[in-house]
KOLROKE-405759 format. One line per field, with one value per atom (N, C-alpha, C, O): residue number from 1; residue in one letter; atom name; x, y, z. Coordinates in Angstrom, 2 decimals. Example, Ala and Ser with C-alpha at 12.3 -4.5 7.8 and 13.67 -1.06 7.14 Angstrom:
i: 1  1  1  1  2  2  2  2
aa: a  a  a  a  s  s  s  s
at: N  CA  C  O  N  CA  C  O
xx: 13.19  12.30  13.20  14.24  12.85  13.67  12.90  13.41
yy: -5.69  -4.50  -3.30  -3.32  -2.25  -1.06  0.03  1.14
zz: 7.80  7.80  7.80  8.46  7.08  7.14  7.87  8.04
END
This chain:
i: 1  1  1  1  2  2  2  2  3  3  3  3  4  4  4  4  5  5  5  5  6  6  6  6  7  7  7  7  8  8  8  8  9  9  9  9  10  10  10  10  11  11  11  11  12  12  12  12  13  13  13  13  14  14  14  14  15  15  15  15  16  16  16  16  17  17  17  17  18  18  18  18  19  19  19  19  20  20  20  20  21  21  21  21  22  22  22  22  23  23  23  23  24  24  24  24  25  25  25  25  26  26  26  26  27  27  27  27  28  28  28  28  29  29  29  29  30  30  30  30  31  31  31  31  32  32  32  32  33  33  33  33  34  34  34  34  35  35  35  35  36  36  36  36  37  37  37  37  38  38  38  38  39  39  39  39  40  40  40  40  41  41  41  41  42  42  42  42  43  43  43  43  44  44  44  44  45  45  45  45  46  46  46  46  47  47  47  47  48  48  48  48  49  49  49  49  50  50  50  50  51  51  51  51  52  52  52  52  53  53  53  53  54  54  54  54  55  55  55  55  56  56  56  56  57  57  57  57  58  58  58  58  59  59  59  59  60  60  60  60  61  61  61  61  62  62  62  62  63  63  63  63  64  64  64  64  65  65  65  65  66  66  66  66  67  67  67  67  68  68  68  68  69  69  69  69  70  70  70  70  71  71  71  71  72  72  72  72  73  73  73  73  74  74  74  74  75  75  75  75  76  76  76  76  77  77  77  77  78  78  78  78  79  79  79  79  80  80  80  80  81  81  81  81  82  82  82  82  83  83  83  83  84  84  84  84  85  85  85  85  86  86  86  86  87  87  87  87  88  88  88  88  89  89  89  89  90  90  90  90  91  91  91  91  92  92  92  92  93  93  93  93  94  94  94  94  95  95  95  95  96  96  96  96  97  97  97  97  98  98  98  98  99  99  99  99  100  100  100  100  101  101  101  101  102  102  102  102  103  103  103  103  104  104  104  104  105  105  105  105  106  106  106  106  107  107  107  107  108  108  108  108  109  109  109  109  110  110  110  110
aa: m  m  m  m  y  y  y  y  q  q  q  q  d  d  d  d  q  q  q  q  l  l  l  l  n  n  n  n  l  l  l  l  t  t  t  t  p  p  p  p  n  n  n  n  d  d  d  d  i  i  i  i  l  l  l  l  e  e  e  e  k  k  k  k  e  e  e  e  f  f  f  f  k  k  k  k  i  i  i  i  d  d  d  d  t  t  t  t  r  r  r  r  g  g  g  g  y  y  y  y  r  r  r  r  l  l  l  l  k  k  k  k  e  e  e  e  v  v  v  v  d  d  d  d  q  q  q  q  f  f  f  f  l  l  l  l  d  d  d  d  i  i  i  i  v  v  v  v  i  i  i  i  s  s  s  s  d  d  d  d  y  y  y  y  v  v  v  v  q  q  q  q  y  y  y  y  n  n  n  n  k  k  k  k  m  m  m  m  l  l  l  l  k  k  k  k  a  a  a  a  a  a  a  a  e  e  e  e  k  k  k  k  e  e  e  e  k  k  k  k  e  e  e  e  e  e  e  e  l  l  l  l  l  l  l  l  e  e  e  e  e  e  e  e  i  i  i  i  m  m  m  m  h  h  h  h  l  l  l  l  k  k  k  k  q  q  q  q  e  e  e  e  i  i  i  i  r  r  r  r  n  n  n  n  l  l  l  l  k  k  k  k  m  m  m  m  s  s  s  s  i  i  i  i  e  e  e  e  i  i  i  i  a  a  a  a  k  k  k  k  s  s  s  s  g  g  g  g  d  d  d  d  s  s  s  s  k  k  k  k  e  e  e  e  v  v  v  v  t  t  t  t  n  n  n  n  v  v  v  v  d  d  d  d  v  v  v  v  m  m  m  m  r  r  r  r  r  r  r  r  l  l  l  l  s  s  s  s  q  q  q  q  l  l  l  l  e  e  e  e  k  k  k  k  i  i  i  i  v  v  v  v  y  y  y  y  g  g  g  g  k  k  k  k  e  e  e  e  d  d  d  d  e  e  e  e  e  e  e  e
at: N  CA  C  O  N  CA  C  O  N  CA  C  O  N  CA  C  O  N  CA  C  O  N  CA  C  O  N  CA  C  O  N  CA  C  O  N  CA  C  O  N  CA  C  O  N  CA  C  O  N  CA  C  O  N  CA  C  O  N  CA  C  O  N  CA  C  O  N  CA  C  O  N  CA  C  O  N  CA  C  O  N  CA  C  O  N  CA  C  O  N  CA  C  O  N  CA  C  O  N  CA  C  O  N  CA  C  O  N  CA  C  O  N  CA  C  O  N  CA  C  O  N  CA  C  O  N  CA  C  O  N  CA  C  O  N  CA  C  O  N  CA  C  O  N  CA  C  O  N  CA  C  O  N  CA  C  O  N  CA  C  O  N  CA  C  O  N  CA  C  O  N  CA  C  O  N  CA  C  O  N  CA  C  O  N  CA  C  O  N  CA  C  O  N  CA  C  O  N  CA  C  O  N  CA  C  O  N  CA  C  O  N  CA  C  O  N  CA  C  O  N  CA  C  O  N  CA  C  O  N  CA  C  O  N  CA  C  O  N  CA  C  O  N  CA  C  O  N  CA  C  O  N  CA  C  O  N  CA  C  O  N  CA  C  O  N  CA  C  O  N  CA  C  O  N  CA  C  O  N  CA  C  O  N  CA  C  O  N  CA  C  O  N  CA  C  O  N  CA  C  O  N  CA  C  O  N  CA  C  O  N  CA  C  O  N  CA  C  O  N  CA  C  O  N  CA  C  O  N  CA  C  O  N  CA  C  O  N  CA  C  O  N  CA  C  O  N  CA  C  O  N  CA  C  O  N  CA  C  O  N  CA  C  O  N  CA  C  O  N  CA  C  O  N  CA  C  O  N  CA  C  O  N  CA  C  O  N  CA  C  O  N  CA  C  O  N  CA  C  O  N  CA  C  O  N  CA  C  O  N  CA  C  O  N  CA  C  O  N  CA  C  O  N  CA  C  O  N  CA  C  O  N  CA  C  O  N  CA  C  O  N  CA  C  O  N  CA  C  O  N  CA  C  O  N  CA  C  O  N  CA  C  O  N  CA  C  O  N  CA  C  O  N  CA  C  O  N  CA  C  O  N  CA  C  O  N  CA  C  O  N  CA  C  O
xx: -5.99  -5.92  -5.51  -6.13  -4.71  -4.57  -5.37  -5.64  -5.90  -6.57  -7.69  -7.95  -8.68  -9.38  -9.07  -9.97  -7.74  -6.77  -6.92  -7.23  -6.71  -6.95  -7.36  -7.53  -7.81  -9.20  -9.45  -10.47  -7.91  -8.12  -7.41  -6.64  -7.74  -6.79  -5.61  -5.39  -5.14  -4.32  -4.89  -4.24  -6.45  -7.37  -8.16  -8.29  -8.63  -8.93  -8.17  -8.37  -7.83  -6.56  -5.95  -6.02  -5.32  -6.00  -6.69  -6.27  -8.44  -9.28  -9.75  -10.36  -9.57  -9.82  -10.06  -9.06  -11.33  -11.43  -11.56  -11.81  -11.36  -12.01  -12.21  -11.57  -13.56  -14.59  -12.91  -11.78  -13.89  -13.37  -13.63  -14.86  -13.22  -14.15  -13.06  -12.35  -13.09  -13.00  -11.36  -10.78  -10.78  -9.13  -8.43  -7.23  -8.99  -8.68  -9.26  -10.30  -8.96  -9.52  -9.93  -9.31  -10.86  -12.06  -10.06  -9.40  -9.48  -8.61  -9.24  -8.49  -10.56  -10.61  -10.86  -10.50  -11.62  -11.11  -10.39  -10.76  -9.15  -7.92  -7.39  -6.68  -7.42  -6.56  -7.34  -6.77  -8.60  -9.66  -9.05  -8.80  -8.73  -8.13  -6.93  -6.75  -5.96  -4.53  -4.87  -4.15  -5.55  -5.29  -5.86  -5.42  -6.85  -6.76  -5.91  -5.75  -5.05  -3.86  -2.50  -1.82  -2.38  -1.29  -1.72  -0.79  -3.15  -3.32  -3.09  -2.69  -3.27  -3.20  -1.95  -1.65  -0.88  0.61  0.99  1.51  0.59  1.23  0.77  1.38  -0.45  -1.15  -0.46  -0.28  -0.05  0.76  2.53  3.27  2.82  4.14  4.35  5.37  3.10  3.01  2.80  3.20  2.21  1.92  3.29  3.76  3.72  5.17  6.38  7.39  6.28  7.33  6.68  7.39  5.57  4.92  5.44  6.14  5.41  5.67  7.19  7.43  8.12  9.39  9.91  10.84  8.95  9.57  9.08  9.98  7.88  7.49  8.14  8.18  8.68  9.38  10.95  11.42  11.42  12.82  12.83  13.49  11.94  11.44  11.12  11.37  10.54  10.18  11.40  11.54  12.67  13.91  15.10  16.01  14.83  15.07  14.63  15.19  13.67  12.85  13.51  14.12  13.30  13.46  15.35  15.75  16.40  17.87  18.06  18.61  17.18  16.94  16.48  17.01  15.43  14.87  16.02  16.24  16.70  17.51  18.90  19.46  19.21  20.38  19.85  20.68  18.71  18.05  18.34  19.15  17.45  17.58  18.77  18.97  20.25  21.61  22.26  23.27  21.29  21.96  21.66  22.45  20.00  19.55  20.34  20.74  20.36  20.95  22.07  22.30  23.30  24.08  24.21  25.20  23.34  23.17  22.15  21.71  21.85  21.47  22.46  22.54  23.24  24.97  25.54  26.46  25.58  26.64  25.98  26.58  24.44  23.74  23.73  23.48  24.03  24.15  25.21  25.21  26.60  27.55  28.27  29.26  27.57  28.50  28.07  27.46  28.28  27.79  26.96  26.13  26.63  25.36  24.86  23.68  25.63  24.77  25.11  26.26  24.21  23.63  24.28  24.38  24.51  24.60  23.64  23.78  22.54  21.79  22.13  23.11  20.73  21.06  21.11  21.64  20.41  20.55  21.67  22.06  22.45  23.93  24.57  25.35  24.39  25.16  24.89  25.67  24.02  23.86  24.37  24.96  24.30  25.03  26.53  27.15  27.04  28.28  28.92  29.84  28.10  28.55  27.89  28.92  27.14  27.24  27.83  27.80  28.58  29.42  31.18  32.11  31.13  31.84  32.42  33.48  30.96  30.67  31.38  32.07  30.92  30.91  33.03  33.72  33.39  34.57  35.34  36.38  34.70  35.63  35.23  36.05  34.21  33.21  34.00  34.51  33.95  34.50  35.53  35.72  36.78  38.09  38.15  39.04  37.07  37.38  37.12  37.76  36.18  36.02  37.03  37.28  37.37  38.82  39.75  40.46  40.25  41.23  41.00  41.91
yy: 31.10  29.83  31.07  30.87  31.99  32.80  33.89  34.33  34.53  35.75  35.82  36.88  34.43  34.51  34.75  35.16  34.50  34.85  36.42  37.10  36.96  38.59  39.41  39.36  40.56  41.56  41.98  41.68  43.28  43.90  43.33  42.37  43.93  43.77  45.27  46.12  44.92  45.87  47.09  48.14  46.96  47.78  48.33  49.54  47.56  48.54  49.33  50.51  49.18  50.19  51.46  52.56  51.28  52.13  52.76  53.84  52.66  52.97  53.88  54.90  53.66  53.62  55.48  56.11  56.34  57.46  57.23  56.12  58.54  58.98  60.19  61.03  60.37  61.65  62.81  62.64  63.90  65.03  65.45  65.47  66.04  66.85  68.14  67.99  69.69  70.18  70.42  71.18  69.59  69.62  68.31  68.00  67.96  66.88  65.52  65.51  64.77  63.24  62.78  63.12  62.10  61.44  60.71  60.20  60.92  60.10  58.77  57.82  58.42  57.51  56.26  55.14  56.61  56.26  55.89  54.96  56.38  56.21  55.39  54.49  55.31  54.45  52.91  51.95  53.16  51.46  50.72  49.52  51.94  51.32  50.69  49.49  51.55  51.55  49.87  48.93  49.64  48.61  47.10  45.95  47.60  46.54  46.28  45.11  47.36  46.92  46.05  45.22  46.51  46.04  44.76  44.03  44.10  42.90  42.11  40.96  42.56  41.52  41.84  41.06  42.54  42.53  41.33  40.36  41.48  40.40  38.73  37.68  38.97  37.82  36.89  35.67  38.34  38.10  37.76  37.51  37.83  37.58  36.27  35.58  36.07  33.96  33.08  31.92  33.71  33.38  32.69  31.62  33.66  33.74  33.03  32.65  32.91  32.31  30.65  29.69  30.52  29.13  28.82  27.81  29.24  28.96  28.85  28.37  29.45  29.37  27.92  27.24  27.73  26.79  25.23  24.44  25.08  24.29  24.08  22.91  25.02  24.92  24.19  23.10  24.99  24.01  22.45  21.58  22.38  21.00  19.93  18.74  20.86  19.98  19.94  19.09  20.95  20.99  19.77  19.41  19.35  18.33  17.50  17.29  16.96  16.04  15.43  14.36  16.49  16.31  15.91  15.19  16.28  16.43  14.69  13.87  14.62  12.99  12.04  10.93  12.44  11.61  11.08  9.94  12.39  12.22  11.34  10.54  11.81  10.72  9.07  8.17  8.86  7.75  7.10  6.21  7.82  7.47  7.35  6.52  8.23  7.78  6.45  5.85  6.12  4.97  3.87  2.95  3.84  2.71  2.21  1.10  3.36  3.48  2.83  2.21  2.88  2.74  1.04  0.42  0.48  -0.66  -1.24  -2.28  -1.14  -1.26  -1.91  -3.14  -1.22  -1.34  -1.90  -2.46  -2.18  -3.50  -4.46  -5.01  -4.69  -5.76  -6.33  -7.53  -5.46  -5.85  -6.14  -6.58  -5.48  -5.81  -7.08  -7.59  -7.48  -8.45  -9.87  -10.03  -11.02  -12.24  -12.22  -11.66  -12.94  -13.48  -14.51  -14.69  -15.48  -16.85  -16.43  -16.20  -16.39  -15.77  -17.40  -18.53  -17.19  -18.44  -18.66  -17.85  -19.75  -19.75  -21.27  -22.01  -21.23  -22.37  -23.72  -24.61  -23.94  -25.03  -25.36  -26.52  -24.14  -24.35  -24.72  -25.65  -23.94  -24.47  -25.95  -26.32  -26.48  -27.39  -28.38  -29.19  -28.66  -29.40  -29.65  -30.70  -28.09  -28.34  -29.21  -30.03  -28.76  -29.74  -30.90  -31.51  -31.80  -33.04  -33.52  -34.74  -32.72  -33.02  -33.03  -33.57  -32.25  -32.51  -33.68  -34.30  -33.75  -35.33  -36.51  -37.33  -36.41  -37.96  -37.95  -38.96  -36.88  -36.72  -37.07  -37.71  -36.56  -36.86  -38.27  -38.95  -38.57  -40.11  -41.11  -42.21  -40.31  -41.70  -42.06  -43.23  -41.15  -41.81  -42.43  -43.21  -41.98  -42.61  -44.21  -44.90  -44.69  -45.58  -46.66  -47.80  -46.32  -46.88  -46.95  -47.92  -45.93  -46.36  -47.50  -47.90
zz: 1.82  3.03  4.56  5.60  4.54  5.36  5.48  6.59  4.16  4.34  5.15  5.71  5.34  6.28  7.82  8.55  8.33  9.95  9.82  10.80  8.62  8.52  8.32  7.10  8.75  9.26  8.17  7.54  7.47  6.54  5.24  5.24  4.32  2.61  2.83  3.69  1.56  1.60  0.83  0.82  0.00  -0.22  1.15  1.25  2.08  3.29  3.39  3.12  3.53  3.95  3.17  3.70  1.82  0.83  0.70  0.29  0.95  0.99  2.26  1.97  3.40  4.63  4.71  4.36  5.15  5.17  6.37  6.86  7.12  8.56  8.49  7.87  9.48  9.59  10.40  10.86  10.06  10.78  11.33  11.28  12.15  13.78  13.22  12.23  14.27  14.38  14.27  13.49  15.25  15.25  14.16  14.17  13.66  12.43  12.63  13.29  12.36  12.28  13.76  14.77  13.72  14.92  15.23  14.33  16.90  17.08  17.45  17.23  18.04  18.55  17.65  17.99  16.25  15.40  14.68  13.97  14.52  13.91  15.18  14.72  16.31  17.30  16.46  15.95  16.59  16.79  15.58  15.58  14.10  12.78  13.16  12.97  13.77  13.54  14.67  14.32  15.51  16.27  15.35  15.41  14.63  13.40  12.67  12.32  12.18  11.81  12.32  11.70  13.56  14.23  14.61  14.95  14.68  15.52  13.99  14.12  12.57  11.65  11.83  12.73  11.56  11.33  12.02  11.46  13.91  14.43  14.09  14.31  13.53  12.74  11.71  11.60  10.80  9.88  10.05  9.11  11.12  11.75  12.43  12.46  13.03  13.33  12.11  11.97  11.39  9.74  9.52  9.89  8.81  8.19  9.08  8.49  10.17  11.36  11.23  11.55  10.83  10.86  9.65  9.76  8.57  7.71  6.97  5.87  7.95  7.82  8.18  7.75  9.10  10.83  9.51  9.22  9.00  8.45  7.12  6.75  6.28  4.92  5.64  5.33  6.47  7.10  7.27  6.70  8.15  8.53  7.12  6.98  6.27  4.56  3.93  3.05  4.27  3.84  4.15  3.40  5.26  6.42  5.58  4.51  5.93  5.21  4.08  4.10  2.68  1.71  1.91  1.00  2.92  2.48  2.52  1.79  3.98  4.50  3.52  3.44  2.69  1.74  0.70  0.30  0.41  -1.06  -0.82  -1.56  0.50  0.98  1.23  1.28  1.34  1.83  0.10  -0.14  -0.98  -2.53  -2.84  -3.74  -2.16  -2.83  -2.27  -2.66  -1.12  -0.71  -1.14  -1.34  -1.42  -1.83  -3.35  -3.71  -3.93  -5.51  -5.64  -6.68  -4.17  -4.37  -4.02  -4.43  -3.38  -2.62  -3.70  -3.20  -4.36  -6.21  -6.59  -6.55  -6.96  -7.94  -7.15  -7.73  -5.81  -5.17  -6.09  -7.01  -5.76  -5.95  -7.30  -7.45  -8.41  -9.39  -10.44  -11.59  -9.09  -9.71  -9.31  -9.83  -8.25  -7.75  -8.02  -9.08  -7.20  -8.38  -8.58  -7.86  -9.89  -9.80  -9.64  -9.93  -9.12  -7.95  -6.29  -5.91  -5.61  -4.86  -3.75  -4.24  -2.79  -2.30  -1.15  -0.23  -0.95  -0.18  0.76  0.86  1.35  2.50  2.10  2.77  0.68  0.10  -0.52  -0.56  -1.20  -1.32  -0.83  -1.06  0.18  1.36  2.28  3.16  2.01  2.27  1.66  2.37  -0.03  -0.65  -0.64  -0.77  -0.40  -0.22  0.97  0.92  2.10  3.32  2.81  3.08  2.32  1.99  1.10  0.98  0.17  -0.21  0.11  -0.49  1.22  2.00  2.73  2.72  3.57  4.70  4.14  4.74  2.30  1.81  1.36  1.23  1.27  0.88  2.36  2.39  3.53  4.62  5.24  5.85  5.09  5.84  4.71  4.93  3.37  2.36  2.45  2.13  2.95  2.74  4.34  4.67  5.30  6.27  6.40  7.19  5.58  5.75  4.70  5.09  3.82  3.15  3.77  3.50  4.99  5.77  6.67  7.40
END
């Protein structure tokens, strides 16, 4: 995934051989190689920071989802433990109708 963003592999660095001049390795060749190594390290650090940020965001999302699961489980338990009879609008209307019959029925008798 990230390998295509880097120029060198660890094996490339290990097996790199520099040509030797009369005073040692060719400085220009060594400097060019080190520039490539530095750019890879910079890119690698950016990838690490991005991965760390993504990890933190995912951990926050996981914590949020776990809390939501706990809340939903609690709601389910409360719903299961509560009355098995749910009061619906139809039930309320029936009770209201019965109360009206009782109230108005007694007024008719007086």
